[in-house]
N, CA and C atoms as a LAMMPS dump frame, in Angstrom:
ITEM: TIMESTEP
0
ITEM: NUMBER OF ATOMS
318
ITEM: BOX BOUNDS ff ff ff
-5.0000000000000000e+02 5.0000000000000000e+02
-5.0000000000000000e+02 5.0000000000000000e+02
-5.0000000000000000e+02 5.0000000000000000e+02
ITEM: ATOMS id mol type element x y z
1 1 1 N 88.934 399.465 -235.398
2 1 2 C 89.692 399.392 -234.41
3 1 3 C 89.425 398.06 -234.296
4 2 1 N 90.796 397.249 -233.954
5 2 2 C 90.728 395.01 -233.955
6 2 3 C 91.116 395.045 -232.768
7 3 1 N 90.459 394.504 -231.714
8 3 2 C 90.878 393.907 -231.068
9 3 3 C 91.205 392.702 -229.859
10 4 1 N 92.593 392.31 -231.828
11 4 2 C 93.236 391.644 -231.431
12 4 3 C 94.323 392.193 -231.284
13 5 1 N 96.273 391.684 -230.61
14 5 2 C 97.067 391.406 -230.797
15 5 3 C 98.256 392.152 -231.525
16 6 1 N 98.493 392.964 -231.902
17 6 2 C 99.684 393.028 -232.933
18 6 3 C 100.559 392.004 -232.962
19 7 1 N 100.71 390.568 -233.82
20 7 2 C 102.174 390.177 -233.386
21 7 3 C 103.552 390.546 -233.233
22 8 1 N 104.346 389.77 -232.408
23 8 2 C 105.712 390.492 -232.604
24 8 3 C 106.133 390.431 -233.987
25 9 1 N 106.925 391.372 -234.259
26 9 2 C 107.384 391.519 -235.339
27 9 3 C 106.468 392.303 -236.755
28 10 1 N 105.413 392.032 -236.626
29 10 2 C 104.819 392.712 -237.837
30 10 3 C 104.533 393.997 -237.692
31 11 1 N 104.619 395.17 -238.529
32 11 2 C 104.332 396.294 -239.645
33 11 3 C 103.788 396.734 -237.732
34 12 1 N 104.606 398.425 -237.76
35 12 2 C 103.409 398.902 -235.775
36 12 3 C 103.313 398.784 -234.913
37 13 1 N 104.262 397.318 -234.563
38 13 2 C 104.461 396.423 -233.129
39 13 3 C 105.095 397.209 -232.567
40 14 1 N 105.206 397.304 -231.489
41 14 2 C 105.676 397.656 -230.276
42 14 3 C 107.441 396.281 -229.874
43 15 1 N 108.426 397.127 -229.551
44 15 2 C 109.453 396.583 -228.834
45 15 3 C 108.731 395.385 -227.502
46 16 1 N 108.891 394.027 -227.775
47 16 2 C 108.899 394.101 -226.07
48 16 3 C 109.96 393.479 -225.231
49 17 1 N 109.905 393.728 -223.988
50 17 2 C 110.774 394.236 -222.897
51 17 3 C 110.595 392.632 -222.397
52 18 1 N 110.732 391.865 -221.762
53 18 2 C 111.01 389.942 -221.357
54 18 3 C 111.696 390.519 -220.477
55 19 1 N 110.698 390.414 -218.733
56 19 2 C 111.844 390.632 -217.753
57 19 3 C 112.052 389.132 -217.402
58 20 1 N 112.941 388.907 -217.602
59 20 2 C 113.661 387.698 -217.456
60 20 3 C 113.935 386.996 -215.824
61 21 1 N 114.281 385.605 -215.287
62 21 2 C 113.79 385.1 -213.998
63 21 3 C 114.831 383.975 -214.025
64 22 1 N 115.749 384.519 -212.758
65 22 2 C 116.187 382.425 -212.62
66 22 3 C 116.149 382.377 -211.262
67 23 1 N 116.436 381.14 -211.204
68 23 2 C 116.121 380.423 -209.894
69 23 3 C 117.162 380.581 -209.53
70 24 1 N 118.054 380.926 -208.559
71 24 2 C 118.905 380.64 -208.018
72 24 3 C 120.212 378.69 -207.727
73 25 1 N 119.093 378.377 -208.399
74 25 2 C 119.733 376.672 -208.151
75 25 3 C 120.206 376.394 -209.394
76 26 1 N 119.485 377.042 -210.799
77 26 2 C 119.605 376.892 -211.686
78 26 3 C 121.351 378.668 -212.315
79 27 1 N 120.96 379.124 -211.544
80 27 2 C 122.011 379.887 -212.021
81 27 3 C 123.105 379.737 -212.371
82 28 1 N 123.439 378.69 -210.964
83 28 2 C 125.042 377.692 -211.257
84 28 3 C 125.326 377.114 -212.316
85 29 1 N 124.273 376.822 -212.904
86 29 2 C 124.896 376.096 -213.972
87 29 3 C 125.201 375.01 -213.902
88 30 1 N 124.985 373.858 -214.771
89 30 2 C 126.092 372.279 -214.312
90 30 3 C 127.274 372.303 -215.713
91 31 1 N 127.837 371.466 -215.312
92 31 2 C 129.203 370.849 -216.613
93 31 3 C 128.535 370.149 -217.095
94 32 1 N 129.205 370.658 -218.353
95 32 2 C 128.554 369.285 -219.519
96 32 3 C 129.067 368.963 -220.431
97 33 1 N 130.1 367.373 -220.543
98 33 2 C 130.296 367.502 -222.418
99 33 3 C 129.707 365.973 -222.569
100 34 1 N 128.48 366.329 -223.15
101 34 2 C 127.945 364.947 -223.999
102 34 3 C 127.101 365.573 -224.116
103 35 1 N 125.931 365.12 -225.202
104 35 2 C 124.897 366.224 -225.878
105 35 3 C 123.996 364.588 -226.365
106 36 1 N 122.939 364.975 -226.319
107 36 2 C 121.873 363.737 -227.535
108 36 3 C 120.82 364.128 -227.812
109 37 1 N 120.409 364.608 -228.578
110 37 2 C 119.562 364.71 -229.538
111 37 3 C 118.283 364.027 -229.937
112 38 1 N 117.254 364.087 -229.604
113 38 2 C 115.933 363.431 -230.762
114 38 3 C 114.961 363.741 -231.19
115 39 1 N 114.284 363.532 -232.303
116 39 2 C 112.934 364.516 -232.196
117 39 3 C 111.892 363.225 -232.686
118 40 1 N 111.291 364.137 -232.81
119 40 2 C 109.478 363.517 -233.595
120 40 3 C 109.419 364.256 -233.857
121 41 1 N 108.267 364.988 -235.535
122 41 2 C 107.282 365.244 -236.047
123 41 3 C 106.786 366.824 -235.191
124 42 1 N 106.957 366.393 -233.972
125 42 2 C 106.701 368.044 -233.361
126 42 3 C 107.499 368.863 -232.77
127 43 1 N 108.709 367.81 -232.504
128 43 2 C 109.685 368.17 -231.241
129 43 3 C 110.33 367.568 -230.801
130 44 1 N 111.966 368.86 -230.587
131 44 2 C 113.079 368.217 -230.206
132 44 3 C 113.458 367.768 -228.918
133 45 1 N 114.118 366.758 -228.547
134 45 2 C 114.518 366.902 -227.186
135 45 3 C 115.934 366.598 -227.412
136 46 1 N 116.721 367.675 -226.441
137 46 2 C 117.719 368.046 -225.891
138 46 3 C 118.435 367.381 -224.888
139 47 1 N 118.577 366.064 -225.009
140 47 2 C 119.601 365.974 -223.395
141 47 3 C 121.012 366.364 -223.309
142 48 1 N 121.733 366.888 -221.949
143 48 2 C 122.902 367.537 -221.799
144 48 3 C 123.58 366.738 -220.898
145 49 1 N 124.257 366.081 -221.274
146 49 2 C 124.57 365.305 -219.845
147 49 3 C 126.8 365.5 -219.066
148 50 1 N 126.706 364.492 -218.442
149 50 2 C 128.375 364.479 -218.168
150 50 3 C 128.431 363.968 -217.881
151 51 1 N 129.545 362.974 -219.248
152 51 2 C 129.986 361.822 -219.012
153 51 3 C 131.081 361.478 -217.746
154 52 1 N 130.736 360.761 -217.401
155 52 2 C 131.61 359.915 -216.367
156 52 3 C 133.003 359.962 -217.134
157 53 1 N 134.495 360.277 -216.807
158 53 2 C 135.177 359.658 -216.96
159 53 3 C 135.762 358.412 -216.676
160 54 1 N 135.955 358.154 -215.528
161 54 2 C 136.221 356.891 -215.122
162 54 3 C 135.41 355.689 -215.366
163 55 1 N 133.883 356.078 -216.075
164 55 2 C 132.971 354.584 -215.817
165 55 3 C 132.459 354.889 -217.23
166 56 1 N 132.262 353.811 -217.828
167 56 2 C 131.008 354.001 -219.06
168 56 3 C 129.852 354.226 -218.533
169 57 1 N 129.024 355.707 -217.808
170 57 2 C 127.853 355.828 -217.797
171 57 3 C 127.993 357.529 -218.133
172 58 1 N 126.682 358.109 -218.241
173 58 2 C 126.332 359.142 -218.339
174 58 3 C 125.167 359.837 -216.878
175 59 1 N 125.566 361.52 -217.044
176 59 2 C 124.4 361.168 -216.167
177 59 3 C 123.535 362.381 -217.002
178 60 1 N 122.212 362.596 -217.223
179 60 2 C 121.537 363.904 -217.346
180 60 3 C 121.863 364.449 -216.423
181 61 1 N 121.822 366.444 -217.565
182 61 2 C 122.219 367.62 -215.789
183 61 3 C 120.941 368.425 -216.199
184 62 1 N 120.506 368.776 -217.61
185 62 2 C 119.214 369.617 -218.836
186 62 3 C 119.063 368.537 -219.453
187 63 1 N 117.179 368.999 -219.54
188 63 2 C 116.609 368.1 -220.852
189 63 3 C 115.725 369.376 -220.798
190 64 1 N 115.6 370.206 -222.651
191 64 2 C 115.061 370.664 -222.894
192 64 3 C 114.194 370.709 -223.914
193 65 1 N 113.098 370.921 -224.423
194 65 2 C 112.232 369.83 -224.943
195 65 3 C 111.865 371.315 -226.355
196 66 1 N 111.845 371.393 -227.041
197 66 2 C 111.934 372.584 -228.309
198 66 3 C 110.658 372.222 -229.285
199 67 1 N 110.255 373.414 -229.827
200 67 2 C 109.619 373.258 -231.21
201 67 3 C 110.457 373.09 -232.471
202 68 1 N 109.949 372.279 -233.194
203 68 2 C 111.245 373.244 -234.558
204 68 3 C 111.773 374.338 -234.807
205 69 1 N 110.627 375.064 -234.87
206 69 2 C 110.565 375.899 -234.877
207 69 3 C 112.061 377.43 -234.351
208 70 1 N 112.123 376.622 -233.01
209 70 2 C 112.294 377.583 -232.055
210 70 3 C 113.925 376.648 -232.014
211 71 1 N 113.767 374.776 -232.377
212 71 2 C 115.727 374.332 -232.418
213 71 3 C 116.175 375.061 -233.149
214 72 1 N 115.331 375.671 -234.357
215 72 2 C 116.174 376.243 -235.519
216 72 3 C 116.997 377.408 -234.995
217 73 1 N 115.646 377.879 -234.163
218 73 2 C 116.531 379.295 -233.992
219 73 3 C 117.502 379.105 -233.035
220 74 1 N 117.641 378.2 -231.756
221 74 2 C 118.696 378.208 -230.815
222 74 3 C 119.905 377.583 -232.124
223 75 1 N 119.664 376.861 -232.926
224 75 2 C 120.875 376.537 -233.242
225 75 3 C 121.294 377.883 -234.686
226 76 1 N 120.698 378.716 -235.024
227 76 2 C 121.518 379.76 -235.685
228 76 3 C 121.541 380.887 -234.638
229 77 1 N 121.202 380.755 -233.47
230 77 2 C 122.354 381.284 -232.088
231 77 3 C 123.698 381.141 -231.568
232 78 1 N 123.225 379.662 -231.817
233 78 2 C 125.14 379.004 -230.811
234 78 3 C 125.562 379.001 -232.036
235 79 1 N 124.899 378.865 -233.726
236 79 2 C 125.702 378.99 -234.582
237 79 3 C 126.762 381.017 -234.475
238 80 1 N 125.226 382.231 -234.694
239 80 2 C 126.114 383.395 -234.634
240 80 3 C 127.563 383.134 -233.331
241 81 1 N 126.849 382.71 -232.195
242 81 2 C 127.656 382.837 -230.671
243 81 3 C 129.223 382.57 -231.021
244 82 1 N 129.688 381.003 -231.551
245 82 2 C 130.303 380.628 -232.187
246 82 3 C 131.464 381.234 -233.052
247 83 1 N 130.838 381.175 -234.423
248 83 2 C 131.69 382.374 -234.878
249 83 3 C 132.041 383.751 -234.43
250 84 1 N 131.506 385.085 -233.847
251 84 2 C 131.928 385.372 -232.773
252 84 3 C 133.183 384.846 -231.986
253 85 1 N 133.21 384.166 -231.113
254 85 2 C 133.903 383.356 -230.102
255 85 3 C 135.45 383.289 -231.173
256 86 1 N 134.995 382.426 -232.037
257 86 2 C 136.698 381.933 -233.276
258 86 3 C 136.608 383.174 -233.645
259 87 1 N 135.735 384.177 -233.46
260 87 2 C 137.059 385.528 -234.78
261 87 3 C 137.987 386.431 -233.406
262 88 1 N 137.422 386.372 -231.87
263 88 2 C 138.001 386.463 -230.957
264 88 3 C 139.25 385.581 -230.243
265 89 1 N 139.135 384.415 -231.087
266 89 2 C 139.961 383.654 -229.346
267 89 3 C 140.424 381.813 -230.346
268 90 1 N 140.184 382.475 -231.945
269 90 2 C 140.765 381.339 -233.166
270 90 3 C 139.839 380.32 -232.683
271 91 1 N 140.239 379.019 -233.585
272 91 2 C 139.157 378.405 -233.839
273 91 3 C 139.258 376.829 -232.916
274 92 1 N 137.972 377.172 -232.615
275 92 2 C 137.575 375.376 -231.876
276 92 3 C 138.172 374.337 -233.001
277 93 1 N 139.736 373.686 -232.1
278 93 2 C 139.757 371.795 -233.483
279 93 3 C 138.992 371.309 -232.245
280 94 1 N 137.916 369.984 -233.242
281 94 2 C 137.162 368.76 -232.512
282 94 3 C 138.097 367.671 -233.237
283 95 1 N 139.383 368.211 -234.352
284 95 2 C 139.621 366.968 -235.084
285 95 3 C 139.812 365.95 -234.4
286 96 1 N 140.177 366.405 -233.26
287 96 2 C 140.86 364.863 -231.814
288 96 3 C 139.789 364.988 -230.568
289 97 1 N 138.704 365.287 -231.117
290 97 2 C 137.62 364.738 -229.746
291 97 3 C 137.871 363.676 -229.69
292 98 1 N 137.752 363.217 -228.147
293 98 2 C 136.596 362.318 -227.691
294 98 3 C 135.903 361.029 -228.341
295 99 1 N 135.943 360.46 -228.886
296 99 2 C 135.119 359.521 -228.666
297 99 3 C 133.764 358.933 -227.839
298 100 1 N 132.694 359.144 -227.908
299 100 2 C 132.062 358.772 -226.663
300 100 3 C 131.055 357.471 -227.549
301 101 1 N 130.886 356.62 -226.197
302 101 2 C 130.581 355.235 -226.797
303 101 3 C 128.238 355.901 -227.121
304 102 1 N 128.174 355.176 -227.742
305 102 2 C 125.956 355.623 -228.573
306 102 3 C 126.332 354.686 -226.973
307 103 1 N 124.755 355.667 -226.161
308 103 2 C 123.871 355.45 -225.491
309 103 3 C 123.705 353.331 -225.693
310 104 1 N 123.224 352.785 -224.564
311 104 2 C 122.464 351.184 -224.674
312 104 3 C 121.175 352.196 -224.765
313 105 1 N 120.712 350.413 -226.234
314 105 2 C 119.35 350.836 -226.165
315 105 3 C 118.636 350.721 -224.803
316 106 1 N 116.418 351.163 -224.675
317 106 2 C 116.788 350.395 -223.22
318 106 3 C 115.537 349.077 -223.961
């Protein structure tokens, strides 16, 4: 018998139920209309911003830092959910989306 735990997804592994908690201040969410993604060899940084309509400035409302593997899983999950959304409500048209200015270099 091994002392090592069986990794999730391995043959014979038991499903794990994760208890998810959310802080009330996070549960309300924030509106964003702009995103920036940067990366290094070891991580992706995703900033979700609100681009002010009347002024050329944006405010970072949330930042997520992900490993490349998790970024890929997130991308696939988002693609899957968008496909489901479009099958129910029709294709999302982004052809006439506004052109956002590039952020100024610091």
